[in-house]
C-alpha positions, 0 to 999 in steps of 0.5 A, a space after each residue: 867581615 865574612 870569614 869566607 871573604 877574609 880567607 879569600 882575600 888572604 889567599 889573594 894576598 898570598 898569591 900576589 906574594 908568590 907571583 912577586 917573588 917568582 918575578 923577583 927571582 927571575 929578574 935577579 937570575 937574569 941580571 946576575 947571569 947576563 949583566 954580571 957574568 955570574 954562572 946561572 946556577 950561582 945566580 939561581 941559588 942567590 935568587 932563591 935564597 933572597 926570594 925566600 927571605 923576602 917571601 917569609 917576611 912578606 907572609 909574616 907581616 902582610 899575608 898573615 898580619 903578625 906583629 912579630 916573627 915566631 921562630 918555630 913558624 920560621 923554622 917550619 917555613 924554611 924547612 918546607 921551602 928548602 925542600 921545594 927549592 932543593 928539588 927545583 935546583 936539581 930540576 934546573 941542573 937536569 934540564 940545563 945539563 941536557 942543553 936547555 937554556 936556563 931561561 927556558 926553564 923559567 918560561 916553562 914554570 911560568 907557563 905552567 903556573 899561569 895557564 
């Protein structure tokens, strides 16, 4: 297979995983908040954590076709995403503390990602 085509296919699989986790986190946050009455910040934290675990496993076994989990790669992955999630979490706190509904934050992020 052409190396460029393989990289393009790998990027497509990577992108699908990211979109799937974004939608999973959105749905889990809504379900926990709206149906179970969990405070949206706790729902958001739970969805980020479980989405992070799923995303790591997805990328290991599907995107990059690894046969086993490398602990050093896992550590780098977790540090990278924890830093991003840290900023995302505080952005949610800032936005929602100014009276904006938590779902509007997701709509804004989703709009920016897909447009």
